[in-house]
PAKOL-745961 format. One line per field, with one value per residue: x, y, z of N, C-alpha, C in turn; residue in three letters; residue number from 1. Coordinates in nm, 4 decimals. Example, Ala and Ser with C-alpha at 12.3 -4.5 7.8 and 13.67 -1.06 7.14 Angstrom:
residues 2
n_px: c(1.3190:1.2850) $
n_py: c(-0.5690:-0.2250) $
n_pz: c(0.7800:0.7080) $
ca_px: c(1.2300:1.3670) $
ca_py: c(-0.4500:-0.1060) $
ca_pz: c(0.7800:0.7140) $
c_px: c(1.3200:1.2900) $
c_py: c(-0.3300:0.0030) $
c_pz: c(0.7800:0.7870) $
residuo: c(ala:ser) $
num: c(1:2) $
This chain:
residues 177
n_px: c(-0.5519:-0.8280:-0.8646:-0.8227:-1.0376:-1.2524:-1.2038:-1.2331:-1.5001:-1.6191:-1.5470:-1.6799:-1.9403:-1.9622:-1.9317:-2.1589:-2.3536:-2.2912:-2.3452:-2.6182:-2.7123:-2.6278:-2.7802:-3.0292:-3.0072:-2.9526:-3.1959:-3.3351:-3.1824:-3.2089:-3.4629:-3.4388:-3.3531:-3.1220:-2.7726:-2.6198:-2.3371:-2.0362:-1.7342:-1.4397:-1.1647:-0.8944:-0.6441:-0.6908:-0.8359:-0.6460:-0.4790:-0.6222:-0.8114:-0.9300:-0.8636:-0.6335:-0.4580:-0.4484:-0.3282:-0.0748:0.0180:0.0214:0.2193:0.4415:0.4746:0.5260:0.7740:0.9492:1.1408:1.3252:1.4152:1.5338:1.7407:1.8878:1.9668:2.1329:2.3338:2.4319:2.5352:2.7371:2.8952:2.9790:3.1237:3.3276:3.4509:3.5378:3.7196:3.9069:4.0019:4.1216:4.3114:4.4461:4.6943:4.8906:4.8764:4.9927:5.0603:4.9324:4.7383:4.5893:4.4856:4.3343:4.1395:4.0204:3.9032:3.7194:3.5603:3.4571:3.3106:3.1242:2.9952:2.8834:2.7021:2.5386:2.4307:2.2942:2.1027:1.9619:1.8570:1.6941:1.5117:1.3883:1.2716:1.0945:0.9319:0.8208:0.6760:0.4871:0.3563:0.2389:0.0647:-0.1080:-0.2120:-0.3414:-0.5407:-0.6863:-0.7706:-0.9358:-1.1406:-1.2364:-1.3269:-1.5415:-1.7094:-1.7590:-1.8929:-2.1213:-2.2351:-2.2825:-2.4774:-2.6844:-2.7417:-2.7995:-2.6111:-2.4861:-2.2300:-1.9131:-1.6172:-1.2589:-1.0421:-0.9659:-0.9308:-1.0355:-1.2531:-1.5586:-1.6921:-1.9502:-1.9786:-1.7925:-1.7588:-1.5976:-1.5776:-1.8124:-1.7569:-1.5288:-1.6424:-1.8209:-1.6409:-1.4780:-1.6631:-1.7206:-1.5558) $
n_py: c(5.3011:5.3547:5.2398:4.9631:4.9213:4.9608:4.7482:4.5280:4.5633:4.5204:4.2504:4.1325:4.1930:4.0429:3.7877:3.7668:3.7757:3.5385:3.3501:3.3888:3.3034:3.0362:2.9504:2.9542:2.7580:2.5147:2.4139:2.3507:2.1467:1.9569:1.8593:1.7231:1.4102:1.1987:1.1800:0.8907:0.7465:0.5738:0.3889:0.2485:0.0478:0.0326:-0.0635:-0.2755:-0.4445:-0.5128:-0.6551:-0.8468:-0.9838:-1.2805:-1.2954:-1.1361:-1.2889:-1.5177:-1.4131:-1.3520:-1.6125:-1.7135:-1.5455:-1.6173:-1.8848:-1.8427:-1.7144:-1.8701:-2.0524:-1.8892:-1.7387:-1.9359:-2.0181:-1.7819:-1.7675:-1.9912:-1.9077:-1.6937:-1.8287:-1.9741:-1.7644:-1.6572:-1.8757:-1.8898:-1.6417:-1.6757:-1.8853:-1.7586:-1.5659:-1.7310:-1.8806:-1.6823:-1.5545:-1.7482:-1.7797:-1.7155:-1.3894:-1.3548:-1.5647:-1.4924:-1.2426:-1.3241:-1.4885:-1.2966:-1.1309:-1.3158:-1.3517:-1.0912:-1.0725:-1.2758:-1.1648:-0.9317:-1.0564:-1.1830:-0.9563:-0.8343:-1.0304:-1.0402:-0.7808:-0.7839:-0.9847:-0.8610:-0.6369:-0.7629:-0.9001:-0.6847:-0.5627:-0.7634:-0.7796:-0.5270:-0.5536:-0.7568:-0.6286:-0.4098:-0.5419:-0.6576:-0.4233:-0.3098:-0.5018:-0.4782:-0.2166:-0.2370:-0.4016:-0.2343:-0.0216:-0.1583:-0.2469:0.0019:0.1075:-0.0813:-0.0673:0.1931:0.4041:0.7331:0.8342:0.6794:0.6551:0.6320:0.7220:0.8646:1.0597:0.9872:0.7212:0.6050:0.3011:0.2613:0.3548:0.2130:-0.0031:-0.2022:-0.4740:-0.5821:-0.5438:-0.7044:-0.9548:-0.9822:-0.9592:-1.1818:-1.3808:-1.3697:-1.4828) $
n_pz: c(1.5157:1.4911:1.2480:1.2994:1.4670:1.2922:1.1154:1.2875:1.3483:1.0988:1.0583:1.2741:1.2056:0.9700:1.0763:1.2370:1.0372:0.8990:1.0976:1.1238:0.8738:0.8879:1.1040:0.9895:0.7996:0.9338:1.0639:0.8310:0.7234:0.9209:0.8904:0.6582:0.4930:0.6654:0.6027:0.4759:0.5663:0.5039:0.5766:0.4422:0.5012:0.3170:0.3650:0.5463:0.3794:0.1843:0.3427:0.4944:0.3399:0.1735:-0.0924:-0.1043:0.0477:-0.1078:-0.3351:-0.2322:-0.1833:-0.4453:-0.5561:-0.4025:-0.4824:-0.7506:-0.7518:-0.6053:-0.7103:-0.8469:-0.6315:-0.4748:-0.6475:-0.6476:-0.3817:-0.3719:-0.5487:-0.4012:-0.1782:-0.3026:-0.3904:-0.1452:-0.0440:-0.2327:-0.1906:0.0735:0.0357:-0.1252:0.0539:0.2394:0.0875:-0.0460:0.0451:-0.0204:-0.2905:-0.6256:-0.7660:-1.0125:-1.0146:-0.7893:-0.8720:-1.0930:-0.9680:-0.8054:-1.0006:-1.1082:-0.8831:-0.8512:-1.0878:-1.0439:-0.8233:-0.9409:-1.1148:-0.9280:-0.7933:-1.0090:-1.0751:-0.8329:-0.8207:-1.0526:-0.9786:-0.7575:-0.8827:-1.0631:-0.8809:-0.7367:-0.9435:-1.0063:-0.7572:-0.7506:-0.9689:-0.8777:-0.6496:-0.7685:-0.9134:-0.7008:-0.5692:-0.7651:-0.7774:-0.5136:-0.5172:-0.6980:-0.5470:-0.3275:-0.4532:-0.5481:-0.3050:-0.1866:-0.3561:-0.3264:-0.0507:-0.0226:0.0371:0.0826:0.0782:0.0708:0.2310:0.1955:0.3300:0.6326:0.9308:1.1742:1.2526:1.3466:1.4855:1.3998:1.1382:0.9937:0.7367:0.6547:0.7307:0.6182:0.3463:0.3197:0.3700:0.1522:-0.0603:-0.0160:-0.0535:-0.3213:-0.6022) $
ca_px: c(-0.6440:-0.9619:-0.8661:-0.8395:-1.1747:-1.3398:-1.1800:-1.2964:-1.6447:-1.6584:-1.5351:-1.7876:-2.0635:-1.9602:-1.9523:-2.3008:-2.4289:-2.2673:-2.4188:-2.7601:-2.7362:-2.6126:-2.8956:-3.1435:-2.9836:-2.9521:-3.3270:-3.3745:-3.1108:-3.2583:-3.5833:-3.4039:-3.3035:-2.9850:-2.6752:-2.5717:-2.1940:-1.9617:-1.5890:-1.3756:-1.0200:-0.8253:-0.5312:-0.7409:-0.8758:-0.5252:-0.4082:-0.7030:-0.9030:-0.8851:-0.8026:-0.4977:-0.3776:-0.4296:-0.2290:0.0557:0.0554:0.0565:0.3480:0.5454:0.4961:0.5808:0.9115:1.0267:1.2552:1.4263:1.4718:1.6229:1.8596:1.9642:2.0297:2.2438:2.4417:2.4884:2.6171:2.8560:2.9757:3.0402:3.2242:3.4412:3.5194:3.6068:3.8333:4.0084:4.0620:4.2051:4.4218:4.5065:4.8370:4.9817:4.8608:5.0774:4.9903:4.8462:4.6240:4.5066:4.4162:4.2337:4.0306:3.9486:3.8181:3.6078:3.4742:3.3865:3.2118:3.0192:2.9213:2.8009:2.5918:2.4488:2.3608:2.2031:1.9898:1.8839:1.7840:1.5881:1.4106:1.3150:1.1894:0.9853:0.8420:0.7459:0.5805:0.3782:0.2806:0.1557:-0.0423:-0.2040:-0.2768:-0.4332:-0.6546:-0.7637:-0.8353:-1.0451:-1.2512:-1.2909:-1.4015:-1.6696:-1.7901:-1.8012:-1.9956:-2.2425:-2.2915:-2.3311:-2.6032:-2.7873:-2.7764:-2.8322:-2.5147:-2.4621:-2.0853:-1.8260:-1.4831:-1.1473:-0.9362:-1.0205:-0.8484:-1.1018:-1.3720:-1.6299:-1.7301:-2.0842:-1.9720:-1.6923:-1.8229:-1.4904:-1.6101:-1.9113:-1.6886:-1.4445:-1.7296:-1.8700:-1.5256:-1.4341:-1.7670:-1.7131:-1.4203) $
ca_py: c(5.2470:5.3591:5.1425:4.8301:4.9123:4.9407:4.6120:4.4368:4.5802:4.4509:4.1068:4.0936:4.1984:3.9268:3.6697:3.7652:3.7394:3.3970:3.2750:3.3982:3.2140:2.9007:2.9186:2.9312:2.6360:2.3968:2.3506:2.2951:2.0194:1.8625:1.7968:1.6417:1.2762:1.1964:1.1211:0.7587:0.7509:0.4539:0.3951:0.1215:0.0483:-0.0368:-0.1352:-0.4041:-0.5289:-0.5668:-0.7389:-0.9523:-1.0546:-1.4093:-1.2681:-1.0869:-1.4022:-1.6031:-1.3460:-1.3737:-1.7516:-1.7242:-1.4798:-1.6997:-2.0001:-1.7958:-1.6672:-1.9560:-2.1123:-1.7844:-1.7032:-2.0462:-2.0073:-1.6664:-1.8059:-2.0817:-1.8268:-1.6188:-1.9216:-2.0037:-1.6419:-1.6495:-1.9823:-1.8507:-1.5319:-1.7339:-1.9629:-1.6636:-1.5075:-1.8326:-1.9209:-1.5647:-1.5294:-1.8466:-1.7806:-1.6223:-1.2641:-1.3772:-1.6480:-1.4131:-1.1414:-1.3954:-1.5298:-1.1755:-1.0919:-1.4109:-1.3200:-0.9670:-1.1045:-1.3523:-1.0687:-0.8504:-1.1419:-1.1986:-0.8283:-0.8156:-1.1223:-0.9985:-0.6602:-0.8259:-1.0563:-0.7628:-0.5575:-0.8480:-0.9250:-0.5613:-0.5443:-0.8604:-0.7376:-0.4140:-0.6052:-0.8267:-0.5273:-0.3341:-0.6290:-0.6661:-0.2938:-0.2939:-0.5868:-0.4190:-0.0960:-0.2819:-0.4501:-0.1173:0.0474:-0.2407:-0.2412:0.1385:0.1221:-0.1682:-0.0248:0.3351:0.4933:0.8580:0.8494:0.5815:0.7120:0.5388:0.7833:0.9509:1.0724:0.9071:0.6512:0.5323:0.1662:0.2642:0.3813:0.1269:-0.1138:-0.2864:-0.6159:-0.6197:-0.5505:-0.8249:-1.0721:-0.9890:-0.9826:-1.3203:-1.4699:-1.3676:-1.5151) $
ca_pz: c(1.6125:1.4318:1.1376:1.3555:1.5193:1.1760:1.0659:1.3824:1.3334:0.9751:1.0821:1.3643:1.1270:0.8810:1.1589:1.2744:0.9167:0.8728:1.1983:1.0916:0.7601:0.9393:1.1884:0.9018:0.7222:1.0202:1.0743:0.7018:0.7077:1.0202:0.8373:0.5420:0.5234:0.7126:0.5120:0.5154:0.5386:0.5388:0.5632:0.4085:0.5211:0.2080:0.4270:0.5980:0.2657:0.1213:0.4394:0.5554:0.2506:0.1211:-0.2223:-0.0790:0.0939:-0.2247:-0.4202:-0.1684:-0.2076:-0.5878:-0.5774:-0.3406:-0.5695:-0.8771:-0.7383:-0.5162:-0.7793:-0.8694:-0.5014:-0.4354:-0.7325:-0.6013:-0.2539:-0.4038:-0.6049:-0.2885:-0.0988:-0.3829:-0.3862:-0.0121:-0.0346:-0.3172:-0.1219:0.1889:-0.0158:-0.1698:0.1745:0.3035:0.0004:-0.1086:0.0746:-0.0792:-0.4360:-0.7009:-0.7954:-1.1293:-0.9728:-0.6984:-0.9528:-1.1727:-0.8794:-0.7637:-1.1146:-1.1127:-0.7694:-0.8840:-1.1922:-0.9777:-0.7407:-1.0331:-1.1602:-0.8135:-0.7733:-1.1222:-1.0613:-0.7157:-0.8607:-1.1445:-0.9003:-0.6782:-0.9747:-1.1120:-0.7682:-0.7123:-1.0530:-0.9886:-0.6391:-0.7918:-1.0542:-0.7912:-0.5666:-0.8536:-0.9402:-0.5774:-0.5444:-0.8617:-0.7305:-0.3914:-0.5559:-0.7549:-0.4343:-0.2492:-0.5329:-0.5483:-0.1710:-0.1652:-0.4300:-0.2678:0.0839:-0.0334:0.1006:0.0116:0.0665:0.1359:0.2330:0.2091:0.4073:0.7372:1.0497:1.2769:1.2051:1.4508:1.4422:1.3415:0.9942:0.9304:0.6652:0.6012:0.7508:0.5160:0.2169:0.3231:0.3592:0.0126:-0.1460:0.0005:-0.1057:-0.4691:-0.6522) $
c_px: c(-0.7851:-0.9741:-0.8891:-0.9786:-1.2718:-1.3259:-1.2466:-1.4477:-1.6946:-1.6545:-1.6473:-1.9209:-2.0740:-1.9864:-2.0984:-2.3858:-2.4124:-2.3426:-2.5681:-2.7954:-2.7283:-2.7309:-3.0189:-3.1296:-2.9967:-3.0908:-3.3740:-3.3080:-3.1649:-3.3828:-3.5535:-3.3584:-3.1589:-2.8961:-2.6357:-2.4268:-2.1301:-1.8127:-1.5356:-1.2257:-0.9544:-0.7071:-0.5762:-0.7782:-0.7524:-0.4472:-0.4896:-0.7889:-0.8428:-0.8159:-0.6584:-0.4061:-0.3504:-0.3249:-0.0888:0.1060:0.0987:0.1935:0.4625:0.5776:0.5647:0.7303:1.0003:1.1513:1.3656:1.4928:1.5701:1.7524:1.9497:2.0348:2.1481:2.3624:2.5091:2.5777:2.7465:2.9515:3.0493:3.1503:3.3486:3.5213:3.5977:3.7318:3.9456:4.0776:4.1609:4.3304:4.4987:4.6533:4.9342:4.9728:4.9588:4.9955:4.8913:4.7215:4.5294:4.4246:4.3048:4.1137:3.9515:3.8565:3.6963:3.5082:3.3946:3.2780:3.0935:2.9320:2.8320:2.6792:2.4889:2.3669:2.2579:2.0795:1.9010:1.7978:1.6676:1.4751:1.3245:1.2231:1.0700:0.8835:0.7583:0.6404:0.4608:0.2930:0.1872:0.0396:-0.1508:-0.2812:-0.3787:-0.5582:-0.7461:-0.8385:-0.9507:-1.1653:-1.3177:-1.3735:-1.5371:-1.7635:-1.8433:-1.9110:-2.1284:-2.3114:-2.3513:-2.4647:-2.7141:-2.8342:-2.7986:-2.7410:-2.5014:-2.3129:-2.0179:-1.6839:-1.3778:-1.0366:-0.9997:-0.9252:-0.9045:-1.2268:-1.4328:-1.6739:-1.8671:-2.0799:-1.8716:-1.7616:-1.7194:-1.5224:-1.7117:-1.8438:-1.6002:-1.5285:-1.7785:-1.7560:-1.4779:-1.5356:-1.7650:-1.5715:-1.4030) $
c_py: c(5.2429:5.2552:5.0014:4.8127:4.8894:4.7987:4.5108:4.4436:4.5079:4.2986:4.0556:4.0937:4.0796:3.7985:3.6563:3.7240:3.5906:3.3100:3.2761:3.3055:3.0697:2.8584:2.8906:2.7985:2.5115:2.3353:2.2894:2.1597:1.9148:1.7909:1.7055:1.5032:1.2860:1.1346:0.9841:0.7504:0.6207:0.4773:0.2553:0.1379:-0.0359:-0.1165:-0.2715:-0.4975:-0.5910:-0.6585:-0.8614:-1.0326:-1.1859:-1.3901:-1.2183:-1.2017:-1.4996:-1.5435:-1.3637:-1.5157:-1.7714:-1.6630:-1.5621:-1.8198:-1.9591:-1.7634:-1.7572:-2.0124:-2.0084:-1.7438:-1.8103:-2.0415:-1.8929:-1.6967:-1.8985:-2.0058:-1.7444:-1.7061:-1.9551:-1.8834:-1.6308:-1.7546:-1.9469:-1.7388:-1.5841:-1.8108:-1.8703:-1.5974:-1.6050:-1.8620:-1.8031:-1.5437:-1.6272:-1.8525:-1.6845:-1.4972:-1.2813:-1.4572:-1.5698:-1.3097:-1.2065:-1.4345:-1.4088:-1.1252:-1.1835:-1.3826:-1.1923:-0.9915:-1.1813:-1.2588:-0.9794:-0.9296:-1.1604:-1.0722:-0.8037:-0.9033:-1.0868:-0.8760:-0.6951:-0.8977:-0.9573:-0.6779:-0.6377:-0.8751:-0.8012:-0.5372:-0.6383:-0.8260:-0.6228:-0.4578:-0.6734:-0.7279:-0.4482:-0.4158:-0.6393:-0.5364:-0.2684:-0.3781:-0.5273:-0.2952:-0.1327:-0.3279:-0.3324:-0.0422:-0.0281:-0.2343:-0.1031:0.1602:0.0408:-0.1167:0.1261:0.4256:0.6191:0.8759:0.7315:0.6341:0.6020:0.5935:0.8782:0.9537:0.9867:0.8456:0.5768:0.3971:0.1628:0.2839:0.2925:0.0051:-0.2103:-0.4345:-0.6646:-0.6373:-0.6750:-0.9505:-1.0912:-1.0228:-1.1271:-1.4209:-1.4766:-1.3947:-1.4518) $
c_pz: c(1.5548:1.3209:1.1912:1.4151:1.4049:1.1213:1.1575:1.3703:1.2089:0.9950:1.1708:1.2912:1.0326:0.9563:1.1994:1.1550:0.8867:0.9724:1.1701:0.9764:0.8068:1.0235:1.1040:0.8282:0.8085:1.0351:0.9421:0.6804:0.8044:0.9699:0.7197:0.5877:0.5706:0.6068:0.5659:0.4688:0.5839:0.5197:0.5345:0.4256:0.4116:0.2625:0.4789:0.4845:0.2020:0.2143:0.4812:0.4592:0.2017:-0.0138:-0.2058:-0.0359:-0.0208:-0.3180:-0.3630:-0.1954:-0.3522:-0.6144:-0.5194:-0.4294:-0.6997:-0.8665:-0.6525:-0.5851:-0.8009:-0.7386:-0.4545:-0.5161:-0.6859:-0.4689:-0.2773:-0.4605:-0.4951:-0.2023:-0.1720:-0.3813:-0.2537:0.0029:-0.1154:-0.2502:-0.0009:0.1456:-0.0603:-0.0501:0.2388:0.2203:-0.0581:-0.0797:0.0084:-0.2316:-0.5009:-0.7326:-0.9104:-1.0928:-0.8817:-0.7766:-1.0354:-1.0863:-0.8281:-0.8756:-1.1251:-1.0003:-0.7962:-0.9891:-1.1322:-0.8918:-0.8274:-1.0813:-1.0489:-0.7918:-0.8844:-1.1069:-0.9425:-0.7491:-0.9550:-1.0711:-0.8214:-0.7668:-1.0250:-1.0014:-0.7381:-0.8198:-1.0366:-0.8665:-0.6746:-0.8800:-0.9705:-0.7039:-0.6474:-0.8845:-0.8180:-0.5508:-0.6407:-0.8202:-0.6070:-0.4241:-0.6169:-0.6434:-0.3531:-0.3233:-0.5282:-0.4117:-0.1438:-0.2359:-0.3646:-0.1318:0.0934:0.0507:0.0164:-0.0163:0.1359:0.1188:0.2463:0.2973:0.5077:0.8557:1.1619:1.2159:1.3222:1.3981:1.3728:1.1893:0.9214:0.8696:0.6067:0.6164:0.6486:0.3806:0.2112:0.3033:0.2147:-0.0802:-0.1374:-0.0527:-0.2578:-0.5110:-0.7823) $
residuo: c(met:arg:arg:ser:ile:arg:leu:ala:ser:arg:leu:leu:gly:gly:leu:val:ala:ala:leu:ala:val:gly:ala:ala:val:val:pro:ala:cys:ala:gly:ala:asp:glu:leu:lys:ile:gly:phe:val:ser:ile:glu:arg:ile:thr:arg:glu:ser:ala:ala:ala:lys:leu:ala:glu:thr:arg:leu:ala:gln:glu:phe:val:lys:arg:asp:lys:asp:leu:gln:glu:leu:gly:ala:lys:leu:lys:ala:thr:ala:asp:lys:leu:asp:lys:asp:gly:pro:val:leu:ser:asp:gly:asp:arg:ala:arg:gln:gln:arg:glu:leu:gln:glu:met:asp:arg:glu:phe:gln:arg:arg:arg:arg:glu:leu:gln:glu:asp:leu:asn:gln:arg:lys:asn:glu:glu:leu:gln:ser:leu:leu:glu:arg:ala:gln:arg:val:val:arg:gln:met:ala:glu:gln:glu:lys:tyr:asp:val:ile:leu:gln:asp:ala:val:tyr:val:gly:pro:lys:val:asp:val:thr:asp:lys:val:leu:lys:ile:leu:asp:ala:thr:lys) $
num: c(1:2:3:4:5:6:7:8:9:10:11:12:13:14:15:16:17:18:19:20:21:22:23:24:25:26:27:28:29:30:31:32:33:34:35:36:37:38:39:40:41:42:43:44:45:46:47:48:49:50:51:52:53:54:55:56:57:58:59:60:61:62:63:64:65:66:67:68:69:70:71:72:73:74:75:76:77:78:79:80:81:82:83:84:85:86:87:88:89:90:91:92:93:94:95:96:97:98:99:100:101:102:103:104:105:106:107:108:109:110:111:112:113:114:115:116:117:118:119:120:121:122:123:124:125:126:127:128:129:130:131:132:133:134:135:136:137:138:139:140:141:142:143:144:145:146:147:148:149:150:151:152:153:154:155:156:157:158:159:160:161:162:163:164:165:166:167:168:169:170:171:172:173:174:175:176:177) $
């Protein structure tokens, strides 16, 4: 019991000391210049900026032919599978086995090409995103220096509209190509 009283006394003494130090610091900070803080939503920049939309268009154009070829191969695969299901009972064992092997090979080719397309698309998306983020970071730095921001954050639990500078960054980013 005495031990817990001594511990509580020490903690209370430490708390009082911390409050005293804090009370001395607050008036000193009040006289100092206020911090200028801003917030930028990277999610909005990657979704709403003209550069992001242009990148999406470029990617769509770049991969449209491969996607169309893959869709055609998928349709051919489905037609072949349907034909085998329909004709399978009347085919000889040798013909049925041969057509099943061809169908499996066609399916492997389809899966390989789909996987390659997805990997290439993801890689290009990452490249475009990285380029956009680098440009946005330069814009944020430039704006922060010009408007004398002390801190600009990219991640926060809550952001009031007064400190959100995302619209300014979007405007500058879209104005510069």
